[in-house]
TITOR-384468 format. One record per residue (C-alpha): x negated, y negated, z; residue number from 1. Coordinates in nm, 2 decimals. Last residue first. Example, Ala and Ser with C-alpha at 12.3 -4.5 7.8 and 13.67 -1.06 7.14 Angstrom:
2
<rec x="-1.37" y="0.11" z="0.71" nr="2"/>
<rec x="-1.23" y="0.45" z="0.78" nr="1"/>
END
This chain:
187
<rec x="-4.62" y="-4.64" z="12.38" nr="187"/>
<rec x="-4.83" y="-4.67" z="12.08" nr="186"/>
<rec x="-5.14" y="-4.90" z="12.10" nr="185"/>
<rec x="-5.10" y="-5.24" z="11.95" nr="184"/>
<rec x="-5.34" y="-5.32" z="11.67" nr="183"/>
<rec x="-5.45" y="-5.69" z="11.67" nr="182"/>
<rec x="-5.36" y="-5.86" z="11.35" nr="181"/>
<rec x="-5.58" y="-5.93" z="11.05" nr="180"/>
<rec x="-5.45" y="-6.11" z="10.76" nr="179"/>
<rec x="-5.47" y="-5.94" z="10.43" nr="178"/>
<rec x="-5.10" y="-6.00" z="10.36" nr="177"/>
<rec x="-5.03" y="-5.63" z="10.37" nr="176"/>
<rec x="-5.17" y="-5.63" z="10.72" nr="175"/>
<rec x="-5.52" y="-5.52" z="10.79" nr="174"/>
<rec x="-5.54" y="-5.35" z="11.12" nr="173"/>
<rec x="-5.75" y="-5.50" z="11.40" nr="172"/>
<rec x="-5.95" y="-5.34" z="11.68" nr="171"/>
<rec x="-5.87" y="-5.50" z="12.01" nr="170"/>
<rec x="-6.08" y="-5.80" z="12.11" nr="169"/>
<rec x="-6.36" y="-5.81" z="12.36" nr="168"/>
<rec x="-6.44" y="-6.16" z="12.47" nr="167"/>
<rec x="-6.77" y="-6.23" z="12.62" nr="166"/>
<rec x="-6.82" y="-6.52" z="12.84" nr="165"/>
<rec x="-7.17" y="-6.63" z="12.90" nr="164"/>
<rec x="-7.22" y="-6.83" z="13.21" nr="163"/>
<rec x="-7.48" y="-7.08" z="13.17" nr="162"/>
<rec x="-7.73" y="-7.01" z="13.45" nr="161"/>
<rec x="-7.72" y="-7.26" z="13.74" nr="160"/>
<rec x="-8.06" y="-7.40" z="13.79" nr="159"/>
<rec x="-8.20" y="-7.26" z="14.11" nr="158"/>
<rec x="-8.35" y="-7.53" z="14.33" nr="157"/>
<rec x="-8.71" y="-7.46" z="14.41" nr="156"/>
<rec x="-8.76" y="-7.38" z="14.77" nr="155"/>
<rec x="-8.84" y="-7.67" z="14.98" nr="154"/>
<rec x="-9.17" y="-7.79" z="15.11" nr="153"/>
<rec x="-9.17" y="-8.09" z="15.34" nr="152"/>
<rec x="-9.52" y="-8.21" z="15.37" nr="151"/>
<rec x="-9.63" y="-8.18" z="15.73" nr="150"/>
<rec x="-9.59" y="-8.45" z="15.98" nr="149"/>
<rec x="-9.88" y="-8.45" z="16.22" nr="148"/>
<rec x="-9.76" y="-8.36" z="16.56" nr="147"/>
<rec x="-9.91" y="-8.61" z="16.80" nr="146"/>
<rec x="-10.04" y="-8.45" z="17.12" nr="145"/>
<rec x="-9.92" y="-8.61" z="17.45" nr="144"/>
<rec x="-10.24" y="-8.70" z="17.62" nr="143"/>
<rec x="-10.27" y="-8.63" z="18.00" nr="142"/>
<rec x="-10.66" y="-8.64" z="18.02" nr="141"/>
<rec x="-10.66" y="-8.91" z="17.75" nr="140"/>
<rec x="-10.40" y="-9.11" z="17.94" nr="139"/>
<rec x="-10.62" y="-9.08" z="18.26" nr="138"/>
<rec x="-10.92" y="-9.20" z="18.07" nr="137"/>
<rec x="-10.71" y="-9.48" z="17.92" nr="136"/>
<rec x="-10.61" y="-9.59" z="18.27" nr="135"/>
<rec x="-10.98" y="-9.61" z="18.38" nr="134"/>
<rec x="-11.07" y="-9.80" z="18.06" nr="133"/>
<rec x="-10.79" y="-10.06" z="18.12" nr="132"/>
<rec x="-10.88" y="-10.09" z="18.49" nr="131"/>
<rec x="-11.23" y="-10.21" z="18.39" nr="130"/>
<rec x="-11.50" y="-9.99" z="18.53" nr="129"/>
<rec x="-11.66" y="-10.14" z="18.84" nr="128"/>
<rec x="-11.95" y="-10.36" z="18.77" nr="127"/>
<rec x="-12.31" y="-10.25" z="18.83" nr="126"/>
<rec x="-12.49" y="-10.57" z="18.90" nr="125"/>
<rec x="-12.75" y="-10.75" z="18.68" nr="124"/>
<rec x="-12.63" y="-10.56" z="18.37" nr="123"/>
<rec x="-12.56" y="-10.87" z="18.16" nr="122"/>
<rec x="-12.25" y="-10.96" z="18.36" nr="121"/>
<rec x="-12.02" y="-10.79" z="18.12" nr="120"/>
<rec x="-11.74" y="-10.99" z="17.96" nr="119"/>
<rec x="-11.40" y="-10.87" z="18.07" nr="118"/>
<rec x="-11.22" y="-10.63" z="17.84" nr="117"/>
<rec x="-10.98" y="-10.71" z="17.56" nr="116"/>
<rec x="-10.73" y="-10.44" z="17.49" nr="115"/>
<rec x="-10.69" y="-10.30" z="17.15" nr="114"/>
<rec x="-10.47" y="-10.01" z="17.04" nr="113"/>
<rec x="-10.16" y="-10.16" z="17.23" nr="112"/>
<rec x="-9.99" y="-10.35" z="16.95" nr="111"/>
<rec x="-10.08" y="-10.15" z="16.65" nr="110"/>
<rec x="-10.31" y="-9.84" z="16.68" nr="109"/>
<rec x="-10.63" y="-9.98" z="16.53" nr="108"/>
<rec x="-10.76" y="-9.84" z="16.20" nr="107"/>
<rec x="-11.10" y="-9.68" z="16.20" nr="106"/>
<rec x="-11.30" y="-9.71" z="15.87" nr="105"/>
<rec x="-11.45" y="-9.49" z="15.61" nr="104"/>
<rec x="-11.20" y="-9.57" z="15.33" nr="103"/>
<rec x="-11.13" y="-9.21" z="15.23" nr="102"/>
<rec x="-11.21" y="-9.09" z="15.58" nr="101"/>
<rec x="-10.95" y="-9.31" z="15.75" nr="100"/>
<rec x="-11.00" y="-9.26" z="16.12" nr="99"/>
<rec x="-10.72" y="-9.35" z="16.36" nr="98"/>
<rec x="-10.80" y="-9.59" z="16.64" nr="97"/>
<rec x="-10.77" y="-9.68" z="17.01" nr="96"/>
<rec x="-11.00" y="-9.96" z="17.10" nr="95"/>
<rec x="-11.11" y="-10.09" z="17.44" nr="94"/>
<rec x="-11.24" y="-10.43" z="17.35" nr="93"/>
<rec x="-11.54" y="-10.66" z="17.37" nr="92"/>
<rec x="-11.53" y="-11.01" z="17.23" nr="91"/>
<rec x="-11.79" y="-11.18" z="17.00" nr="90"/>
<rec x="-11.57" y="-11.18" z="16.69" nr="89"/>
<rec x="-11.20" y="-11.17" z="16.78" nr="88"/>
<rec x="-10.94" y="-10.90" z="16.75" nr="87"/>
<rec x="-10.63" y="-11.01" z="16.55" nr="86"/>
<rec x="-10.32" y="-11.09" z="16.75" nr="85"/>
<rec x="-10.02" y="-10.85" z="16.72" nr="84"/>
<rec x="-9.72" y="-11.08" z="16.63" nr="83"/>
<rec x="-9.53" y="-10.77" z="16.52" nr="82"/>
<rec x="-9.79" y="-10.72" z="16.24" nr="81"/>
<rec x="-9.94" y="-11.06" z="16.19" nr="80"/>
<rec x="-9.96" y="-11.25" z="15.86" nr="79"/>
<rec x="-10.17" y="-11.56" z="15.84" nr="78"/>
<rec x="-10.09" y="-11.77" z="15.53" nr="77"/>
<rec x="-10.36" y="-11.84" z="15.26" nr="76"/>
<rec x="-10.09" y="-11.76" z="15.00" nr="75"/>
<rec x="-10.26" y="-11.50" z="14.77" nr="74"/>
<rec x="-10.54" y="-11.39" z="15.01" nr="73"/>
<rec x="-10.29" y="-11.32" z="15.29" nr="72"/>
<rec x="-10.48" y="-11.40" z="15.61" nr="71"/>
<rec x="-10.48" y="-11.11" z="15.85" nr="70"/>
<rec x="-10.27" y="-10.82" z="15.97" nr="69"/>
<rec x="-10.32" y="-10.45" z="16.01" nr="68"/>
<rec x="-10.65" y="-10.40" z="16.18" nr="67"/>
<rec x="-10.95" y="-10.21" z="16.04" nr="66"/>
<rec x="-11.25" y="-10.12" z="16.25" nr="65"/>
<rec x="-11.59" y="-10.07" z="16.07" nr="64"/>
<rec x="-11.83" y="-9.88" z="16.28" nr="63"/>
<rec x="-12.17" y="-9.92" z="16.46" nr="62"/>
<rec x="-12.31" y="-9.67" z="16.71" nr="61"/>
<rec x="-12.12" y="-9.39" z="16.53" nr="60"/>
<rec x="-11.79" y="-9.25" z="16.66" nr="59"/>
<rec x="-11.68" y="-8.90" z="16.75" nr="58"/>
<rec x="-11.35" y="-8.85" z="16.94" nr="57"/>
<rec x="-11.26" y="-8.97" z="17.29" nr="56"/>
<rec x="-11.40" y="-9.21" z="17.55" nr="55"/>
<rec x="-11.69" y="-9.34" z="17.35" nr="54"/>
<rec x="-11.90" y="-9.62" z="17.50" nr="53"/>
<rec x="-12.10" y="-9.92" z="17.36" nr="52"/>
<rec x="-11.98" y="-9.92" z="17.00" nr="51"/>
<rec x="-12.09" y="-10.22" z="16.79" nr="50"/>
<rec x="-11.79" y="-10.32" z="16.58" nr="49"/>
<rec x="-11.79" y="-10.45" z="16.22" nr="48"/>
<rec x="-11.45" y="-10.59" z="16.14" nr="47"/>
<rec x="-11.19" y="-10.52" z="15.87" nr="46"/>
<rec x="-10.87" y="-10.72" z="15.82" nr="45"/>
<rec x="-10.55" y="-10.58" z="15.67" nr="44"/>
<rec x="-10.31" y="-10.80" z="15.47" nr="43"/>
<rec x="-9.95" y="-10.69" z="15.44" nr="42"/>
<rec x="-9.75" y="-10.49" z="15.19" nr="41"/>
<rec x="-9.96" y="-10.18" z="15.12" nr="40"/>
<rec x="-10.33" y="-10.21" z="15.09" nr="39"/>
<rec x="-10.40" y="-10.58" z="15.11" nr="38"/>
<rec x="-10.77" y="-10.64" z="15.19" nr="37"/>
<rec x="-10.95" y="-10.87" z="15.43" nr="36"/>
<rec x="-11.33" y="-10.82" z="15.47" nr="35"/>
<rec x="-11.63" y="-10.83" z="15.70" nr="34"/>
<rec x="-11.52" y="-10.99" z="16.02" nr="33"/>
<rec x="-11.83" y="-10.99" z="16.24" nr="32"/>
<rec x="-11.98" y="-10.84" z="16.56" nr="31"/>
<rec x="-11.67" y="-10.72" z="16.75" nr="30"/>
<rec x="-11.79" y="-10.55" z="17.07" nr="29"/>
<rec x="-11.69" y="-10.19" z="17.14" nr="28"/>
<rec x="-11.53" y="-9.96" z="17.38" nr="27"/>
<rec x="-11.40" y="-9.63" z="17.24" nr="26"/>
<rec x="-11.10" y="-9.42" z="17.15" nr="25"/>
<rec x="-11.12" y="-9.20" z="16.84" nr="24"/>
<rec x="-10.87" y="-8.99" z="16.66" nr="23"/>
<rec x="-10.58" y="-9.17" z="16.82" nr="22"/>
<rec x="-10.23" y="-9.01" z="16.83" nr="21"/>
<rec x="-10.27" y="-8.82" z="17.16" nr="20"/>
<rec x="-10.42" y="-9.12" z="17.33" nr="19"/>
<rec x="-10.15" y="-9.35" z="17.20" nr="18"/>
<rec x="-9.89" y="-9.10" z="17.32" nr="17"/>
<rec x="-10.04" y="-9.09" z="17.67" nr="16"/>
<rec x="-10.08" y="-9.47" z="17.67" nr="15"/>
<rec x="-9.70" y="-9.50" z="17.62" nr="14"/>
<rec x="-9.62" y="-9.86" z="17.48" nr="13"/>
<rec x="-9.71" y="-9.75" z="17.13" nr="12"/>
<rec x="-9.42" y="-9.51" z="17.14" nr="11"/>
<rec x="-9.52" y="-9.29" z="16.84" nr="10"/>
<rec x="-9.43" y="-9.28" z="16.47" nr="9"/>
<rec x="-9.40" y="-9.66" z="16.46" nr="8"/>
<rec x="-9.16" y="-9.88" z="16.26" nr="7"/>
<rec x="-9.30" y="-10.21" z="16.15" nr="6"/>
<rec x="-9.23" y="-10.58" z="16.13" nr="5"/>
<rec x="-9.43" y="-10.85" z="15.97" nr="4"/>
<rec x="-9.45" y="-11.19" z="16.13" nr="3"/>
<rec x="-9.56" y="-11.48" z="15.91" nr="2"/>
<rec x="-9.77" y="-11.77" z="16.05" nr="1"/>
END
C-alpha cells in the first residue's frame, strides 16, 4: 500500500468546517464499485450509493460517490490518501461530499467525510439516530461557511515605455574647413 499526502483547504477534523465546505451531506448504502480513474496524481474510486436520508443539499435517490484513493491501474498497488480507508460495498455511511457537475459525482471530504453507521435492524424497532448523524446535524446548524477562492485578478502590468531622448543642438556655422561647429552666442 502507498500513502499519498495532501494539504486541505479546511480543517477536516472540525465538523462545522466540513459542513460548511460540503455541498451535500447524506446517509447512504454503498451498492457497488463502478470505476477507478486517475485524474490528478492518485487513483480515485467511484461507487454507486443508494441515498436513504439527506441532511443538507440536494441529492437524488441514487448517486455516484467519488473517493480519492484506490488501486493504481498501472501498478496494481493500492494508494490511499492519508491512509483514509475506502468505503465498502454493502455498508451504510454518513457522507459529506462536494458535487462535481462536470463529472456528475459527489467527492467525499477526505478523512472525515465518511463515517460508517451501524446496520439497521430491518425496521422492526425504531432505533435512536446514530450519534454521528446527530452530531452532523449540529455541525450543519453551526456550519462555518467555506469561502470559495476567487481567481486572482491583477491589473495588467504596464510595460515600461522606451524613453526617447531628444537632443537639441545649437545652430551651427560653417567653418572655412567646411566642418560644422556649434555657434557660441556672444557675451
